[in-house]
Each structure stands twice: as structure tokens, then as C-alpha cells.
C-alpha angles and dihedrals in degrees: 000000000000090000090053092050092050091049093051091047091051092050091050091051092050091050090055093055116096108256119226115255121239116250090250092052091051092049093046091050092045092228099122108101093181093059091043090052092051095047096046100045114113134182106257119208101173122062144181110251098244118098121240114266110265094229088056093048090049088058090047090053091048089054088049097054090048090066117116114269137177114280088338089282090144088206095182139093125198128199119185118202124193096156106114091205090065096042093044092044092056089046094053092051090048092050091052089055093043109039092172089060090047091057095042094046100032092134095047118116092212144349093257096081087278091290107163092210123045130186117208112202122197131185135213104256091202093064117071096205094050097098090054091048090050090052090054090048091050093052091050090052094049095046094047090048092051091052087061096047096263120133125216143184126199112223130191095161097083093050100087091053093044090054093049126100090251092067097034098101095053094038089054087071089068089068101212114184125254113284091021119120131188111259106171146340131227125204116213130189148117107294122252091185139041106216119200121242117267116225118266124213104237091191089072090074120046145140122264117217 
């Protein structure tokens, strides 16, 4: 009899607990901030001049390194630069090597879409899954930044120049470990534009029966 009473009591307590909504219910009710954050994030290419607060960027980096990664190897390194001397120094060298860019972007503060804060992400070249892990880290960083009102843009274009001898002296300041190589950069800052969403091809993702 006691066992029966305990069983009934347990069932009543479970019934009183709030039950998790299904994903569809959350979307329909517009109460899922994670989905909203993902669907509203845009690549920002125009920024206010002030750098992102370092406490905020520390939180963004923390979100980044909590991304899933193969066998918990954490085969990434992140360096965040908000020193305009470094960003502008790299830009000046790049402009000298690319005069057409210098003319076209003569009013630009730097070569990173004028982002006042830039993350440089490197991967462990000895680990084959490292580039994938870095991509997951980068997405975590961009999404967490967006949730706090900070825009971002992922850039691979500057990487060949940044890995060249011309930029070596400045890039050495980043202090990446041995066997680590720059993979991508991300510009962060307070947006000076509100770009519209570009259409996505839903046929690229589908179920297989």
C-alpha cells in the first residue's frame, strides 16, 4: 500500500512540473530567443569606430571555446586585437602591396571592413579536424556577439596576405603556438548598418526517406 501511495505521489509531482515545449510550439509562440538570434544575425560590413568592450569580448571568446570539437582536442587558438596601431599597420602594408585597394578604400580605417575589434583564429595543422572545429568556434562567437548587439563579419580574404612575409613581423605579435596556422578572421563591432537578409535556398537542406 505504501509503495502505491509513493507511486501516485510521484506521478502527481511530475504532472505539476512545467513540461518542455516542442520546438514547433516555441517557434509558433515566438518565445525561443536562440532561434530568433540565429535567424536574425547578419554579416555587418560597416561599424561604429569604438572597439567592443573587452569584458564583452571575453564572454564572446568563452562562448567560442565552448563549441563542440573533435575528441575535445580544442585545436584552435584565438587572438583578439582592438589596438588600432596593429590593425592600421597591417592595412598600410596591404595598401602598399595593393595600390588599387588603397585608392578604392582610401577612407577606410582598416582592411577588416573597418571593424574596430578583430579576432584572428588559427588551427592546429597536425589535427585534420581542426578547421571544422574552428568553424564551429567562429559561429559560436558570432552568434553570442549578435545576442549582445554586436555585429560581425567572417573574413577569409585577408588570410593569404596575413600569412605572407610582408605581414610576418606584425603577425608575430599574435603569438600563435608552433604548428598553428591562421585560418580566418572575424571583425566585431557595433553596427553602423542594418543589412537585409539575403534569400536562402531551402532545397539545399531536406529529409531523405
